[in-house]
N, C-alpha and C positions, 0 to 999 in steps of 0.2 A: 535446562533449555537456555540459559543465558550465559554459557562458558565464555570467558575472556581470555583468549590465548595472548600471552604478552608478546611473542614473536610470530605473528601470523604470516602465512605464506603470501607473498605480494607486497609485504611492507607497508601497509596503509597507515596513513597518520592518524594519530588520535585527537581529540578535542575539537573545538570549533573550526580550526582550519582544516582539519582532515574531513569533518562533515561538508563544509563547503566545497572542498576540492572533490569529494565523492560526488556531490550533487551536479557539479559542472561536467565531470568526466562521464557520468553515466548518461548526460543528456547529449553530449557531443560525439562521444566515441564508446557506445555501449558494448560493442565486441570485445574491445580491450579492457574495458573496465571488468566485465564480468569474467573474463579470462584471469585476470590478474588481481581483482579486488575481493574475490569471495574465497575465504579460507576456511577449510575444514574445522569444525569444532569451535569456530569463533563468531559466536552470534551477536555478542553484545553490541559492537558497532553497528550492524545492521538493524538490530532492534531499536537502537537509540535513533537511528536515522529515520526508520518507518514511523516512530512515535512522533518526532519533530515534524514529518511531513503532515501527519494527521492533525497535530496542534496548529500548523499553519493554516491548514484547510478550515479548521474549526474557527480560529481566531478571525479569519476573513469573513466567514459566514456571519458570525455574531456581530461583527463590526459594521458590516454593509448591508444586511437584510434586516428589514424592519420587523419590530415585534420581538419580545423575549421567547425563549423556548418555553414550551409548556408542557407539563406533565399531568396526563389525564389519569385521574384516579376514581375508584368508585367506592361509594359507602356501602355498609351492610345492608342498607334498604334499597340498594340498586341505583341509587342516583348518582351520576357522574359529574365530576367538576374538573376544571383545568387549573392547574396552579403554576405561576411563573417560577421558572428555575434560573437562579443567578448565573450569569455568564461565566464567573470564575468557577462555579460548581460543574458547569458543562465541560469546561476545559480541563479541570481536574479529573473528571470521570475519563475523558478521552485519554489522558496521560496514563492513569493508573489502571483502568479496566478495559475501555473499548478497543483501543489501538492494539495492546499487546495481546489480548484474547483473540481479536480478529485476525491477527497476524498469524498466530500459531494454529488456530483452528483452520484457517484456509490453507497453511502451509501442510497441515495433516491431509487435508483432502487433496491437495496438489501431489502429495507423495502417492496417495493411493491410485490417483489417475496415472501418475508416471509409471507405476508399476504394471499398468495394462499396455503400455505402448513403448516403454524403454526397457531394455533387458539389463544393460550396464549402467547404473545410474550412480550419481553422487549421493551424499547423505542427506538427512533431513535438515541438519544445520545449514547446509548450503542452499537448501530450497527456502528456508526461512530469510536467509540473507538476501537472495535474489528477488523474492517477493517484495521485501522492504525496500530495495533499491529500485525496482521497477516502478515504485509510486512516485519516484521524484517529481514528475511533471505536475502531479495533482497537489502539490504546495499552493499552486496558483488557482486550483479549480474551485475554491471557495468564494471567489468574486462572483457577483451576480451577472455573470454573462454567459448565456447558454453556449455560445459558439466558443468561447474560451474553455468552458468546461468539458465541451464535447472533444475539443482538440487534445486537452489534457488527458481524458480518459482513453482516447484513440492511442495516443503516444504511449501511455502507460502500458496499454495491452501489447503494443509492438515491442517494448523493453522487455516485458514479461516473456513473450515467445523468443526474443533473442537471448535472453538471459537463460531460459530453460535449454536452449540449443546449445549454448556455450558451456554452462556449468554441468549439464548432464550429458554432454557429448552425443547429440542426436540431431537429426535433420530439422530443418524449419517447419515442414509439413507436420512431422510428429510432434514437435514442440507446440505447434498451433493446436492441434487436436488436444493435446494435454492441457493446454491453457485456457479452453473455451469457458469451462465452467468458473474456474477461480477468477478468471478476467471479469466475467459477468457479475460474480459477487462483489469483487472489490472495486473495480472501475465503473461497471454499470450501476451497481446499488450503492456501495458505500460512498463513492465520490460523486454520484449524481450523473453519471454519463449517459444512462439510458433515457432519463427525462430530458436531459440537455438537447440530445440528438433528436428526439421527438419534437421538441420545442423549435429547433433549428429547422427541421424539415417541414414542419407545420406552418411556420412563419413565412 
């Protein structure tokens, strides 16, 4: 699931420079980026990109929102208590477990949904990559501004639809249908877009 192709199609740069360039390109010219920057069987750069976006989101949250993250546990007697979790442990969990697992699970769901609406599709590897790159705006969603978070989630959803259209060679309406559930999970739930939209509209 993390194959690294030495000479991927599209010639993406590796390292910090390549990640920064990918972030800028997917935001300003997503069609060209998804057309040229997603390579069959080359998940590692996309996976790293997606994890770094999740880390940026998490770091912004723990740095700007008051109060520590708390883990609620229950004793054998049924009594519940909350224990503070160190910020470093939260970030480590995102890097090692949460971000990679979520990316692959949602990619699997996205693949199943694509099977229902797109006859001639690209592979699972490409789906993992496009989901990771579509999350690019959400590196800014961790700051405690509901309007910013809502915009990031909405733009991420647009990028996901465009990415599916380009990578899986289908129309935007079909791509939108296939993207509804994954977008709700990743951008609505994971990056807090749904709550942010409700807050903005309610305010």
